[in-house]
C-alpha angles and dihedrals in degrees: 000000000000117000090218129077109239110198094188093053092049091051090053091048087052090070088075090059089042090061094045092049094052090054094050094041093056092039095053095041100048111019091072088052091052090048092050102038104026101036101022098231122168122241091259092052091045089052091049093047091052088059098051092083091049093050087060094041094053089063094045111038100056097047091041089055091052091045091053089055090060100037119103121188135152090259095045140266098281104035099071090062091052094048093051100037103043098060093047089048091052095050095046092046093052091053096053098087091046093060106107099183128050098242091055090045089053091048092053095046092045092052090048095053096042092052093043090052089055095064107022098082096044090048092052092043089061088075097068089039091065101026128077113236098250090058101046096102089053091046091048088051091056093046091049089047086061092043092050090049087055090051090051091052089049095051102031102037091027091053091052093045092048089061089055097042127343089221096061100075090055094049091048089053092051093054095045095049090055092049091047093051091049092052091052092047095048100043108028116076116191120226114274092216127047131204106265127224131178091244138008110221114210126236096276094045089050091049090050089049092054093047092047095051115113087222103076093197093104094050092045092049094049092050092045088055089049094053100042091050089052087056094046094046089061090063097037097049101040106028097101089051090044089052092049100043102029104029097031096234128137120253095257093051090046090056090046092051091051091050091080089068095061089037092061090037085060093047091048097041099089095037088051090059093048092045089055088050088059105038102019134264097261095054091045091052092047091053090050092051091051092048097048093043090054093047095050092048090051089054088053098051100037116095117246092243090057094044089056093048107128114240104177142332112276120177119217100005098043121090129229108246091194129032109278092002127133120281108261135193106228131202088260088055091052091052091049089052091060089042090057091051092050092048090053091056088054104038100042094057104038099076093047088053090053092047092051090058087073145021128281090251089068098040093116092050094050091043083056090053089052090053092043091063096037090049093047087055089051088056096047098035104063090045093052091044094045092051091046091054094046095045089051091057096266092306101163091187087077090080088070090058101043094045097063090047090063091043090057092050087055090049091054090052093048092056089071097048113113104164134059100066119137116264117237113285 
């Protein structure tokens, strides 16, 4: 690993996360719509369906991360997973909108998520491979900048394409994920030498090690990640249905409205890394949790008429409040802007904290632990949120109440974290 922080190399590596984010952005925005409108599923069944992929991923991503730590090939230990997984992901994703019956739809989505799980952890683990520890928050900010840009493409361009043809956002995602993987393969060269250790504990041994440590920081951090992703999944999974049923918008405009959140996540991604470098990762994450909890609760208590109050004209990411009218940034959009900034403070600094609980030799394994807990939350979250909506009489506004509750649980856990800060540069 180079002792220097190479901005250009990190931006190129970010294309891997760009491709992954496009896939998930389109998937989370439009698959629930297909399930509701095309196949007539209830909110509870939609919530359950949106966890099926994660049930599979939770068994794949952590051991694949540990496997990639041990693998040695002429092209590196991470790259083979990317070259195998990305093409399968692209093909399965492009076939999703063509599935006319639910079993075929399930087959396509299952193939997509299994293949994506194969290469996501190794792709992310490339960051600590080529980045010195003191700069990992900054590097993660750059990578998430690229990932957020992918989410914007998914929601903004995908929302516009969905209005033309619901198939188009998926086909765009397929093409871009192939291009992204090629860029990573062509321009990122893995280290030829790896940090050596006497033994390489697997994922379960590493998990046991974290839980057995007298310093509870690792356990607290993993469970904080679990809870804040439950909260975030409420918004991510059900926002287009919230926009349709609570705000009275169409699906495309709902996706467009949400696009300001990843847009300002992108704009805040790199500053979030540098802020953590100044005041510490734990404090930065705590501020982010307070901000996003407040914003989501404001969305819950504010009347729809006020949420749709126009603030200013905003091309591209604004929504037309009347047919043929100008695109306007609404009060809801302003709140989502601050929500995106708060989410950046949280998300940019959590993985670097996990990575600095261990050595570079085990980066893939501990990246796997990160994804184990975030994926478990993606299994639990949509089910909790789906049941909450259904038990409240299909009141989709409930996601804006339940989400901040989980964010505040994560905040309480973070207050006891003592490890995971960056060492001095």
